[in-house]
N, C-alpha and C positions, 0 to 999 in steps of 0.2 A: 699623724699622731706621733708625738715624740716618744723616744724610748724611755723606759723607767730608769731613774737615776737613784743611786743609794743616798739616803739622807743620814743613815747611822749604821755603823758596823761595830758589833760588840763581840769580842772573843771571850767565850765563857769556858774557862778551864774546868769548872765543875761539871758542866754539861758536855764538855768536849765537843763544842759546836760553835759555829759562827752564826750569830743572829744578825740579820740584815733587815732594815726598814727601807723600803723604796718610796719614792715620792708619789707613786700611784696608790699608796695606802696599803700595799702588801707588806706583811711581816713574814720573814722566812727564817728557818733554822736549818743550817747545813752541817751535818756531823763532820768533825775533822777527818775521820776515816774516809768519808766520801770525797772531801777536798783532795786528800792525798792520792787515793786510787783513781780519781778522775782528773788528776792534774793535766792541764793543757800542754805540759812540757813534751818535748820530743822523746825524752826518756820513757814516758808512759805511752804517749800517742803514736810514737814512731815517726817516720819521715814521709809516710805516704799511706794510701788506703790499705786497709787490712793489716797494718803493722802494730796496732794497739796491743800493749802488753797487759796481761792480767797481774795485778799487784795484790798480794795477800799478806796477812799477818799485820795489818795496820790498825786494828781496832783500838789500840792504846796510844796511837800517835797524837802528838800535840803540836799546835802552832806556837812557835816561839817568837816570831816577828812578822810584821806586815809592813811592807814598804810601798808607798804610792808610786805608780808608774804613770807619769803625766797626769791627765785628768780622766783617763779611760780605764784604768786597771789598778790592780794591787799584786805585788809579788809576795807570796807567802813562803816563810821559812819554817820547816818542820823539824822536830827534834831528832829525826832519823837522818838528818843531813840534807834532805831534798830541799832545793831552793831555786829551781829553774823554771817553775811554772808561773806564768803571768796570767792572772785571772781577770778577764775583762768584766765589766759590769753586766754585759749581756750574758756572758757565760755563767756568772754567779746566779743571775736571775733564772736561767734555764736549769741549773743544778738545784736551786731552791724549789722550783716548781716540781721537779722530778723527786725531790726528797720529801715533799709534802704528802 
């Protein structure tokens, strides 16, 4: 079975969330705060097991830009200056499932 592929990404400033539709029929909404505090970047996740940092105070964070990374991911830029997380489609799908 193939992995779900995003067919639509909508960044909603009003909802402060990323709404994603996948080709398996799933619609997901991931709050910007979740995207920021769960960023796959080394700044958040660390460089090895057990090094993940707890990020707080991001309930009002916004996504200001999204840049495609090849065909497999998107790099998000947040208004607090964070811009080093590359979110793969699989990672976004997992975040969407846990946010549901």
